[in-house]
N, C-alpha and C positions, 0 to 999 in steps of 0.2 A: 719942838716938833719941826718933823722934815717939811720940805717942799720938793716939786718935782723939778728937775734941771731944766735949764733954759736951752735953747738952741746954740746961745752962744757959751755958755758954760762946758756944754759937749765939746764944742769945736775946740775950745781950750784945753779940755782934758784929752782929747784924742791927739791933740798936738804936741802935748807933754811926754806922752810914751811912742816907743817905736811903731812905726808903722807894722799893722795887722794886730794889733794888741786888742782892738774892740771889733767887735761887729754886732748885729742886731741879734737879737732874741729870736731863735729858731723854734719852730713850731713843736711843742710839747717838752721841750727841754727842762722848762722851770715847773711844769706842773705834779699837782699831786700823785705818786703813784697809785691811789685807790681810785683815781677819776673825780673826784668831786669837786675840785678845784683849779683853774688855771692862773699858774705863776704870771706876775708883770716884771719887765725891767726896761729902762729906757736904752740901755746898751749893756752886752756881756762882756767883760774885761777878763783877759786872758794872762795874767802877768807872767813873766820867766822868773823873775827874782825877786825877793824880799824886799830890795830896794824900789822897785817897780809898783809892788803892793802899797807898800807906804806912801809912794806920791800920790796914788789915786786915794788911798784914805784920807790923807791930809788935802788934798784938793777939796773932797767931798766935803770934810768936816769945817771948813773955811767956808763953804758955798750952803753946808745945811741940806745937802743930799744925802740921803741915806744910802748905805750900802749893804747888801746882802751875800755872805760868803755861800760858796757853790761847791761841795764835793761831789759826791757821786749821783745825787739826787735822790737816793733810796729811802730817804726818812721818811717816815707815816706819821709825824705829828704837825706838818706844814711848817717846819722851822726853815726853810730852804724855798716856802711858796708864800711870795707877798702878791697874795692875790687881793688886796684892796689899798688905799691910800696913794699917796705920791709915788709914783715909776720911780726905784731906787736903781742905782749901780751894781748889777750882779758880779761877785769877783769870782770867776773860777779859777781852781787852783789844779787844772788838769796837766797844766805845762810844767807845774812844779813836784815833778814826780821822780825824783833821783835819790838813790841811797847814797848818802854823803858819806857812810862809814860804818863798817862793821868790824867791832872789836870782839871777837871770840872769847879771848881769854877774861875780859870783863864781863862777857854775856850783856853786851848792849848792841843796838843798833842803831844809827841816825838815819833819819829819812826824811824828805820834804812831805809837806801835808797832802799833795796830790797824788802821793802813790797810793796805788790800788792795795786792798789789803791781801789780796793773794798773792802779789808781788812780793809784798813784804814777809811773806810767810816763805816764800820761794827764795828769797834773799837770805835768811835765816837758814833754811835747809841745806842751802849750798855750802855752808860753815859748818854743818852737823851741829844745828842750834835749832830751838824751835821758839816761834812766838806765838803763842797759845791764844791770842784772840781768835774768835771764830764763828761765824755767822751765816745765816742763810744768803745774804747778799755780798760775800766776801768778792767775788768776782767783779764788782761792779764798786762797793762803797769806797770810800778813800779815807786813810788813817785820819785828815783833820776833821772830818765829819765823825769819825768814831770817838774821837778825843772831845769833840766840842758837845757831843752827846753823853759822853760817860757809857759808850755801849757795852753791852752785856756778852749775850752771847753765850755757848753751849759751854765753855769749859771754866766759870766764874767759880764753880764750887771748890776747884783745885786751884786756880791761880789769878782770881780775882776781876773785877770791872776793868776797862781802858784804864780808869784812873790808877789801878794798882801796877800799870805795865808801864807807867812814863815815870822816868827820870827827870827830864828837862824840857824846856819849851823855846822855841823862837816865835815872838808874836808882834806883829805890829799894832798896834794900840790906837783908840779911837783920833788921838791927836796925830797920827802919822807917824809916831817915832815907833823904833824898834826895840823891844826888850830882848836882850840877849840871854836868853834863860838857858841855854841849851847846855846843860851841864850832865856829866856822866855818873853825878854821885849819889850813894846810897845816902848819905847823911850830909845835911848841909841846913844847920840851925841858924841862917843868917836871917831871922827877921820872919814877916807875917809869909806863908806860903802861898804865892801869887800864882805857882803852877796849877795849884789844885784849885783854885778860884776861876782860872781859866778855862779848864777840864769843866765838861756839863754846863758852860755859860752859852752853850749854843750860837755862838758868835754875836752874843751881845755886850759884851766886855772889850772884844779884842778879835785879831783873825791870827788864828795857828797859821805859821808857815813851815815850820820844822818841829820836829819832836827826837828825843833820846830815849828809846824804848827797852825794856827789860826783853833778855833773852834766857832761855834754859835750856838745859840738855834735853836731847831728845830722848822719849822713852824707849829702849831697847826692843821691848816687847810689848805689843799691845793686844786687845781683844774686848769683844763687845758680847753684850748678852742683852736678850728680850726674855723677860719673865712676866706671866702673866698673874695679877692680884686681883684680889677679891674686891678692894676698895681703895680710895686713898689713904686711908688711915692703915690699911696692910703695906700700901707703897712706902708711907714714911715709916712704919717700923721696918722695913725692908731696909731702908737707908740709914736707918740706926744700926741695924745688924752688920750691913756692909762697912759702915766706919770700924767698928769693933772688931771685925774679922779682917779687913783690907787696910784700913787706915788712909794714908794719904794718895795711894796709889789709884782712887778714884777720881778720874778726872771728869765726868759728866753721870748726872742723874736724871733722866728726862720722863716726866709723865706724858702718856699717851691715853687718851679715851675712845671707847670704842666708836662713838661719833666720828672722831678724826680718821680713823680706818675706815667706816663706812664712805665718807666724803672720797678717801682715796680709791676704793671700789668703784665708786661713782663717777669718778672725774677723771682718773688716771688710773685705767684698769692694767696697764702694763707693769706699775709698781709692785714688786714681788712682795708681798705681805709674810710675814713670820710664823702665823697661826693659821691651822686649815680651818679651825672655828674662831671668828673673832671675840676674843675676850671683851669685857665691860671696860675694864681698864689694864694696862698693861706699862712697863719703865723700860726704859733702853738704859742699861749701866754700861759706860766705857772704861775701860782699865789700862794704864800704861806703867810697866815697870822698868825700872834702870837697873835693879840690881838682881840678886838671886830671884829664882822663883818664877814659875810658869803662868802668867794669866789667866790661862783656860781652866786650870787646876783650881786657882783661887776662885774663879766664877762657880765652877762647878762645887766646890764645897760650900759655897754661899747658898748655892740653889739646894742643894741636900739640908741644910740646916733651916732654910727658910720654908722648905717644905713639910719637915718634920714641925714646925711653929704652925705651921698653917696659914701661911702668909702668901705661898704661891702655888698655883695649881699645874701650870707648864711653864717651858721655857726651852730655848735653845741658844747654844754658845757658838759664836763665830769659829770656824775653824781654818780662816785663813785670811789674808788682809783683804782680798776681794769680798770675802762673805763681810766683813766687818764694815767695809764700805756700802754693801747691799743694804745691811741694816741701816745704817746712817740715811741712807738715800729716803727711807721710810719715813723718818722723822724729818728732814729737812724738805720733802716733799708735801708734807701737811700745811704750809702756808700758800702751796700753788693751788692744793685743792681746795683751801679755804677761799681762793681769789674767785675760782670757777663756779662755786657754790654762789659766791656774793653773800656778805655778812651784811645784816642789818648794823649792827654796830661792833666794833671789835675793841678790844681793852687789853692793855700791858699793864698787869698791876701785880703788887706784891702783898702778901699777907707773912704773919709770923707762921714760923712753920708746923707749930703744934696746933693751929686754928684751921689750917687747911682743910681737914676731913671736914669739919662742921660749915665752914664757908662756902664748898662747893656746890652740896645739897641745898643749902640755905637760900644760894644765888639763884640755882635751877628753878625753884618752887617760885619765889618771888616774879622771874621772870614768865613764867608758864600763867600766871595771874593777869598778866597782859597781853597775852596771845598765844597761837600755837606756833613754839617756836623750838628751834634746836640750839643746844650749847656746845660746841666744841671747846673745851677745856684741856689743854694740853701746856706744856713748857717746862722749865728749869726745876722742878721741885728740891734740888739740891742747895738753893740758894731764895726759896719761898716765891720765884717769879712765876706768874700764871699768863699764859695767853687766854683770856676768858671771852671767846667772841658767839656771838647770838647770829643764829641764821633763821631763814625760813624755814616753815616745814616743807617736806618734800612736795616737788611740784610746784610750789609758789616763788617768786622772786620777792627780791630785797625792796623793790619798788611798791608793793602793796603793804610794805609794814611803815613807810616813810612817815605817816602819822603819829607812830610811837617809837619812832627811833630815839627821839631826844630823851623820852622816859624811860627806855631801855639804858641807856647809857647812865641817867641819873639812877636808876635804881641798883646797877652794878657799883659805881661809884660812893652812893651813900653807905651800900653795904660793906666794902672794902673801909670806909671811915670808921663804922662801927667795929670792925676787927682791927683796927688797930695799922691797917696798911697803907698803901701808897697807890695813888693813881696813876702814877707812870712808874715802873719799875726799872726798864732801860731806853726804852725810845725818846726820853724827853718830855719837855713841855710844848715846844714849838709855839705855833698860833693856836693849835687844836683845843690845848686845855689851860689856857690863859684864863678862861672861867673857872675852872675845875680848880687851879692853884688857889684862886682868890678864895673859893666859898671852903674848903678843906685844910689849905695851909695855917701853921699858926700865925698869927698877925706879926708878933715881933721878928719872925723871920721874913716875913713878907716885907715890913718896914726897913731890915737891915739890908736886904735886896735890893729894894730901891734906893736907899741911900749910897751903896756903892755904885750902883748905875748912874746915878745923878754924879757923882764925885770922877769917876771915871770917864764916864760919856756925858759930859753936860749939854751936848746938843743933840742927843738922842740919835745920832746917825746910825750907830751900830745895830744892824738886823730889827729895824723897829716893828714893834708890835708881836716880836717873838718872847716868850717868857713872860714879860711883863708889859701890860695895856700901856699904849701910847697915851701920854697925858694931853689932854686939849689944850 
């Protein structure tokens, strides 16, 4: 168990690093983006090199002082928000943002962990390559945090999670030693896969300082389409049909509910919506082709086949890059609309694809038994990841539902468990879902996780309280 740093230790730590490395915590920088918790830290470190990170971690480990890695601060499960317990040292990777190398013929880019995701995408594009990880926070989130949480995003259907996009890592271990695993190899069967152990560990086993990432050829032709579907089962059938007709060209397949469109109308009326009469459900399909064929033609043929099969009732296909971007603006601003409404409880879940059509109405029925609520269900249908968020009735505020908030969360997560799903699909566990992990996770897996943590971080300094409960 860690303890708060003494003034003498803080003085020693500050003296060991170049002037300007440390500063006090600034108002709001360590806080929960949803506004429920205020993060704490004795100091914020801003190292410039992996050796400086190693020095900080080594000294904190010897002293028994916790360290919390800080990326862009956009995480939604409190992984970066140490709101209780002894004050840690927060280690921000903001100054470690360099692109160390781009290897177009290998389809690899090597970047430091503080690189902002959008900048990594731009560096790849400058070499006519694609780094496909894409999510709403890409203008602020950093690669280290993306890997630490195994971020998903919009293109998982085609390219996989962050884990699938990483070839090698450089990591500062809890001892302060540096693991030089920054290889650009597709094949490396030399023992245990430490890379994939670090990815998704949320800074509890080490601090990622750099990564070798996969790149892909840029699709030469892209298009998107909105299609109105009768219900989630029709959306799932449409996905199957799209795979049969188009194959690997489908980059994303997003499910959007009429409730989400209503929220945009209510809070962001300037967002241009695709349908004159909003449907109960619709999907956004994104297509990228590198070879022969026109994506608009492929989407048109898909719509005709789906219409004949009774799966879709309306649709619109982008005719330009600008219109495709306009379509995506609808999807990407749904979280902003949600935030303006103010959720009672938000849930990042995954369910087996074939069970989604039953899960969605089952959950709504159980939640309505708790009170007058609205459910905005949207997300990445192609990989089974739904954002199943619960909101007050129109005209009410989330504060009026505070007494049932815990029950709302438990109702959703109990149902996810019944449906053989996961209560954390792409956001991680952080501190928000530690109890959920204990309640729903396989006990053998939990015991193995604890054993790994105890061996690699025996002093418990790495992001204490995240993923696994701090032992007394």
